[in-house]
C-alpha positions in Angstrom: 27.2 22.7 -7.4 26.8 19.1 -8.5 24.6 19.0 -11.5 24.5 15.3 -12.5 21.2 13.8 -11.7 23.0 10.6 -10.6 25.5 12.5 -8.5 28.3 10.2 -9.5 31.9 11.3 -8.9 35.1 9.4 -8.7 36.9 9.2 -5.3 39.5 11.7 -6.5 36.8 14.0 -7.8 35.0 13.8 -4.4 38.2 14.7 -2.6 38.8 17.7 -4.9 35.2 18.8 -4.4 35.5 18.5 -0.6 38.8 20.5 -0.6 37.2 23.2 -2.8 34.2 23.5 -0.6 36.3 23.7 2.6 38.6 26.3 1.0 35.6 28.4 -0.1 34.0 28.1 3.4 37.3 29.0 5.1 38.0 32.0 2.8 34.4 33.3 2.9 33.6 32.4 6.4 30.2 33.9 5.8 27.0 33.3 7.7 25.1 34.7 4.7 22.0 32.6 4.3 22.3 32.0 0.6 25.9 30.9 0.9 25.1 28.4 3.7 22.2 27.0 1.7 24.3 26.5 -1.3 27.0 24.8 0.9 24.4 22.4 2.3 23.3 21.7 -1.3 26.8 20.7 -2.4 27.4 18.7 0.8 24.3 16.6 0.1 25.6 15.9 -3.4 28.9 14.6 -2.0 27.1 12.6 0.7 24.9 10.9 -1.9 27.9 9.9 -3.9 29.6 8.3 -0.9 26.5 6.5 0.4 26.2 4.7 -2.9 29.7 3.3 -2.9 31.3 1.3 -0.1 34.6 1.4 -2.1 34.6 5.2 -2.1 33.7 5.3 1.5 36.7 3.1 2.3 39.0 5.3 0.3 37.9 8.4 2.1 37.7 6.9 5.6 41.0 8.5 6.6 39.9 11.7 5.0 36.5 12.0 6.8 37.2 9.8 9.9 34.5 7.3 9.1 33.1 4.9 6.5 29.8 4.5 8.3 26.9 5.6 6.1 24.9 6.9 9.0 27.8 9.2 10.1 28.6 10.5 6.7 26.3 13.6 6.6 27.8 15.1 9.8 31.3 14.1 8.9 31.0 15.7 5.4 29.6 18.8 6.9 32.3 19.0 9.7 35.0 18.6 7.1 33.7 21.4 4.8 33.3 23.7 7.8 36.6 22.8 9.3 34.8 22.1 12.6 37.2 21.4 15.4 35.6 22.9 18.5 32.5 21.6 20.3 30.4 24.5 19.2 31.5 24.2 15.6 30.8 20.5 15.5 27.4 21.1 17.0 26.6 23.6 14.3 27.8 21.3 11.6 25.7 18.4 12.9 22.6 20.6 13.0 23.1 21.5 9.4 23.7 17.9 8.5 20.4 16.9 10.2 18.5 19.5 8.2 20.2 18.3 5.1 19.4 14.6 5.7 15.8 15.5 6.6 15.3 17.3 3.3 16.6 14.4 1.3 15.5 11.4 3.3 12.1 12.6 4.5 11.0 15.2 1.9 12.8 13.7 -1.2 14.5 16.9 -2.0 17.4 16.6 -4.5 20.7 18.6 -4.0 19.9 21.2 -6.7 16.6 22.0 -5.0 18.0 22.3 -1.5 18.5 26.1 -1.3 14.9 26.7 -2.4 13.6 24.0 -0.1 15.4 25.4 2.9 13.9 28.8 2.3 10.4 27.4 1.8 10.5 25.2 4.9 11.5 27.9 7.4 15.3 27.6 7.4 17.9 25.2 8.7 17.0 25.8 12.4 13.4 24.7 11.8 14.4 21.8 9.6 16.8 20.5 12.3 14.1 20.7 14.9 11.7 18.8 12.5 14.4 16.1 12.1 14.9 15.8 15.8 11.1 15.6 16.3 10.9 12.9 13.7 13.7 10.9 15.3 12.1 11.1 18.8 8.8 9.7 17.4 10.5 6.5 16.0 10.5 3.3 18.2 13.8 2.7 19.9 13.6 -1.0 19.2 14.9 -1.6 15.6 12.8 -4.7 15.2 9.7 -2.9 16.3 10.5 0.1 14.1 11.0 -2.2 11.1 7.7 -4.0 11.7 5.5 -1.0 12.7 7.0 2.0 10.9 5.5 3.1 7.6 6.7 6.1 5.5 5.1 9.4 6.3 3.0 11.3 3.8 5.9 13.5 2.7 8.1 10.5 2.1 5.6 8.6 0.1 4.3 11.4 -2.2 7.7 12.9 -3.0 9.0 9.5 -4.2 6.2 9.0 -6.7 4.1 6.7 -4.6 1.0 7.4 -2.6 -0.5 7.0 0.8 -3.6 4.7 0.7 -6.7 5.2 2.8 -9.4 2.7 3.3 -13.0 3.5 4.1 -15.7 1.2 5.5 -16.5 -0.2 2.1 -12.8 -1.2 1.6 -12.4 1.3 -1.3 -8.9 2.7 -1.6 -7.7 6.0 -2.9 -4.5 7.9 -3.0 -3.8 11.1 -1.0 -1.4 13.3 -2.9 0.5 15.8 -0.8 3.2 17.9 -2.5 6.6 18.3 -0.6 5.9 21.9 0.4 2.6 21.0 2.0 4.2 17.8 3.6 6.8 20.0 5.2 4.1 22.3 6.5 2.2 19.4 7.9 5.3 18.1 9.6 5.8 21.4 11.3 2.4 21.4 13.1 2.3 20.5 16.8 1.3 17.0 17.9 -2.5 16.7 18.2 -3.2 19.7 16.0 -6.5 19.6 14.0 -5.8 20.0 10.3 -8.0 21.0 7.4 -7.1 20.0 3.9 -8.5 21.4 0.7 -8.0 19.9 -2.8 -9.4 18.2 -5.8 -11.1 14.7 -5.6 -10.4 12.6 -8.7 -11.5 9.0 -9.4 -8.9 7.2 -7.4 -7.1 10.0 -5.5 -7.4 13.3 -3.6 -4.8 15.9 -4.6 -4.2 18.3 -1.7 -3.8 22.0 -2.7 -4.1 23.7 0.7 -3.5 22.7 4.3 -4.2 24.7 7.5 -4.0 24.0 11.2 -7.3 24.8 12.9 -7.0 27.4 15.6 -9.2 26.3 18.5 -10.8 29.0 20.6 -10.0 29.1 24.2 -12.8 28.5 26.6 -13.9 31.9 28.0 
């Protein structure tokens, strides 16, 4: 597993890492949950390295079949899994969506991926959450850029905060840890939510979050 906090590798080191991961996946060919979670962790580390450098992406274009940053997660995962059939590619893309959601939306680093996958209900659930998030975004890029603001999970996990304003124009920060942000993201649209926490001078730190179960009319 990549251990450097900066996830910086040379192009040749990235190729060696990709080949090693592909070989391990081919030899093991396991569907064991821990093995898959660790593979996703390593794939994210490689993806981060490539996204940071256009030069490295160009050098590995023939290797991965693309230098497009948006396509990198799925292409890295397809390469590691040796995905060639339609079903294999679909599975690789699903794992890539879950991987990207963990990093881009929840701010999870590669080393924390295995634990985060377990805590957030597994790859299947994370992939569904990623698809749900994508469907909720405006289709018009200009509109998305103008109207979209980061979700609670994104803002808190990156060290900032979501500000709320009351009638007196006072502002405070709502702190929601990644685990609870993921739980919130998994609730159905329109769900009523209760939050418990500690109110401080300029922020409210959430410690518990629950969906309210409404009674059916009898």
